C-alpha positions in Angstrom: 36.6 49.1 16.8 39.5 47.4 19.5 41.5 44.4 18.2 40.0 42.4 21.0 36.7 43.1 19.6 37.8 42.4 15.9 39.3 39.2 17.4 37.0 38.0 19.8 34.3 35.3 18.3 31.2 35.9 17.5 28.7 34.8 20.4 27.2 31.2 19.5 23.3 31.5 18.7 20.8 30.4 21.4 19.0 27.3 20.9 15.7 29.2 20.6 17.0 31.4 17.8 18.7 28.0 16.1 15.1 26.8 16.2 13.2 29.5 14.7 15.6 29.5 11.9 14.7 25.7 11.2 10.9 26.5 11.7 10.6 29.5 9.2 12.7 27.2 7.2 10.7 24.0 7.4 7.3 26.4 6.8 9.2 28.0 3.4 9.8 24.4 2.4 6.7 22.6 3.4 3.2 22.9 2.6 2.2 20.6 5.5 4.9 22.4 7.7 2.8 26.0 7.3 0.0 24.7 9.2 2.1 24.1 12.4 1.3 26.6 15.2 4.9 27.9 16.6 4.2 25.9 19.5 3.7 22.6 17.7 6.8 23.6 15.3 9.1 23.8 18.6 7.9 20.5 20.1 8.3 19.0 16.7 11.7 20.3 15.8 13.7 18.2 18.6 12.0 14.9 17.4 14.0 15.5 14.1 17.3 14.2 12.5 18.9 14.9 9.1 19.4 11.9 7.1 21.6 11.4 4.0 21.5 9.0 1.9 23.2 8.4 -2.3 21.7 7.7 -5.3 19.5 4.6 -5.6 19.4 4.0 -2.1 16.5 2.2 -0.2 14.3 4.0 2.6 12.4 1.0 2.9 10.6 -2.1 1.4 7.6 -3.2 0.9 6.6 -5.7 4.1 9.4 -3.5 6.4 7.1 -2.0 9.5 7.1 1.6 9.3 9.5 3.1 11.6 10.7 6.3 9.9 8.9 9.2 7.8 11.3 11.7 6.0 10.3 15.1 4.6 12.6 15.7 1.7 15.1 18.6 1.8 17.2 17.6 -1.3 16.6 15.1 -4.0 14.1 12.9 -5.1 12.7 9.4 -4.1 10.6 7.0 -5.9 7.8 5.2 -4.4 7.1 1.8 -6.6 5.8 -1.8 -6.3 7.0 -4.6 -8.3 4.7 -6.7 -10.0 4.3 -10.6 -9.9 6.6 -10.9 -13.0 9.1 -9.1 -11.3 9.2 -5.5 -13.2 8.7 -2.2 -11.1 5.6 -0.1 -11.4 6.7 3.4 -10.2 3.6 5.3 -8.5 5.1 8.6 -7.4 8.0 10.3 -7.9 8.4 12.9 -4.8 11.1 15.7 -4.3 12.3 18.4 -2.3 9.4 19.6 0.4 7.7 16.2 0.0 6.9 13.9 2.7 8.0 10.2 2.3 6.9 7.3 4.4 3.5 8.7 6.1 0.2 6.9 6.4 -0.5 6.6 2.2 2.0 3.9 1.7 1.0 1.7 5.3 -1.6 -0.8 5.8 -2.2 -3.2 8.2 1.2 -2.2 9.7 3.4 -3.0 6.7 4.3 -0.9 3.9 2.9 -1.9 0.9 5.5 0.0 -1.5 8.8 0.3 -2.0 11.3 3.9 -1.6 14.2 4.3 -3.3 16.2 7.6 -4.0 16.9 8.9 -7.4 19.7 11.0 -6.7 21.7 12.5 -3.5 19.3 12.9 -1.0 19.2 14.8 2.6 15.6 14.4 4.0 15.1 15.5 8.3 13.3 12.1 9.6 11.1 11.2 12.5 9.9 8.3 14.2 6.7 6.6 13.1 5.7 7.0 16.5 6.3 10.5 17.2 5.1 11.0 13.5 1.7 9.5 14.7 1.7 11.3 18.4 1.7 15.1 16.2 -0.6 14.2 14.1 -3.2 13.1 16.6 -2.0 16.2 18.6 -2.5 18.8 15.7 -6.2 18.5 13.7 -4.4 21.0 11.0 -1.6 18.6 10.8 -4.1 15.6 10.1 -6.3 17.2 7.7 -3.2 18.7 5.9 -1.9 14.9 5.7 -5.5 13.5 4.6 -5.2 15.7 1.7 -1.6 14.9 0.8 -3.0 11.1 0.6 -6.3 11.7 -1.3 -4.0 13.7 -4.1 -1.4 10.5 -3.8 -4.8 8.3 -4.6 -5.9 10.4 -6.8 -2.6 10.1 -9.1 -2.3 6.8 -8.2 -5.8 5.8 -9.8 -5.1 8.1 -12.7 -2.1 6.4 -13.5 -3.6 2.8 -13.4 -6.7 4.5 -15.4 -4.6 5.3 -18.3 -2.9 1.9 -18.0 -6.1 -0.3 -18.8 -7.8 2.5 -20.9 -5.0 4.2 -22.9 -2.8 3.4 -25.8 0.6 3.7 -24.5 1.5 6.6 -26.8 -1.5 8.9 -24.8 0.0 7.6 -21.1 3.3 9.5 -22.4 1.9 12.6 -23.9 -0.4 12.9 -20.5 2.5 12.3 -18.2 4.8 14.6 -20.2 1.8 17.1 -20.2 1.4 16.7 -16.3 5.3 17.5 -16.0 5.4 20.9 -17.8 6.0 24.2 -16.4 5.7 27.2 -18.8 5.8 25.0 -21.6 8.9 22.8 -20.4 9.3 19.3 -19.2 12.0 18.5 -17.0 11.6 14.9 -16.7 14.5 14.0 -14.1 13.7 10.5 -14.9 15.5 8.0 -17.1 13.0 6.7 -20.2 14.0 3.0 -18.2 12.6 5.0 -15.0 9.5 7.0 -17.5 8.9 3.7 -19.0 8.1 2.0 -15.4 6.1 4.9 -14.7 3.7 4.4 -17.5 3.6 0.7 -18.1 5.7 -0.1 -20.9 9.3 -0.8 -22.0 12.5 1.8 -22.4 12.3 1.2 -25.8 8.8 2.1 -26.2 9.1 5.1 -24.6 12.3 6.0 -26.2 10.9 5.6 -30.0 7.6 7.2 -28.7 9.6 10.7 -27.9 11.5 10.7 -31.2 7.9 10.4 -32.6 6.3 13.1 -30.9 9.5 15.3 -31.9 8.7 14.2 -36.0 5.3 15.0 -35.3 6.5 18.7 -33.7 4.6 18.6 -30.5 8.1 18.6 -28.5 11.6 20.1 -28.8 14.8 18.7 -27.1 15.8 21.3 -24.6 18.1 20.8 -21.7 17.8 17.8 -19.7 13.7 17.9 -21.3 11.7 19.2 -24.0 9.9 21.7 -24.1 6.3 21.1 -25.7 6.0 23.2 -29.4 2.9 22.3 -30.4 0.5 21.7 -26.7 -2.9 21.1 -28.8 -1.4 18.0 -30.7 0.1 17.0 -27.5 -2.9 17.4 -25.9 -4.6 15.1 -28.9 -2.3 12.8 -28.5 -2.9 12.6 -24.6 -6.8 12.0 -25.1 -6.1 9.6 -27.5 -7.9 11.7 -30.5 -4.2 11.2 -32.2 -2.5 7.8 -31.6 1.3 7.2 -32.5 2.7 4.6 -33.0 6.1 3.3 -31.5 6.7 0.4 -34.3 6.8 3.1 -37.6 8.6 6.5 -38.1 6.5 9.3 -38.6 6.7 11.3 -42.2 7.3 14.6 -42.3 3.8 16.4 -42.5 2.3 13.1 -40.9 -0.5 13.8 -38.2 -0.5 10.6 -36.7 -0.3 6.8 -37.4 -2.7 4.7 -35.6 -1.0 2.2 -33.5 -2.2 -1.5 -34.6 
């Protein structure tokens, strides 16, 4: 190889090569993107714009008109509503590969929920008009978005049913069970945010997590918990064993009834 060849800069990647790389990455990242054909992805990519947000930054608020839809590349976003008493109720927490701002949180042309980042977040966004057009032109994408909306609504329904039918200890245990992977629960939420997810106070969440540890159901691990006794935690989640946030658990105790 000559000196000229060594110093010659590499030829820039062509537009088609770059688009193919982006298309491959989006397919690996998101189940929604996998349903699009090569031609559909090729038409979609020029409509996408990269957006970066700091922690605790608002993407949109309830009452806003729908303007952008986001596909998260990094970070997490909480979807929440604010009750009449001013308390936040977290409806969902979405992360890498998830869509934020789709029709699941729009009614009569307005957002019905708020979206705020939990940490530094990177996303690609598309205008609401372009997104609606792409959905209309792609039956596969439309069906994928319908499935996504159905799963979210089922999750929200489960949350609200738990709030009205289960004691707070069961709601917390159910949340831990639903977030566990291979026996490890990586919450990624503060105790305050966890409380807003199950409709209680931060103090109650902190007390109950301590009770669950004393009972031997969970143990601290990293930034989360390891499930030590899955059967016990499942019994708490089903309401078969009630744990009081008010009274400490004695060694060997199997659960104190919540007054």
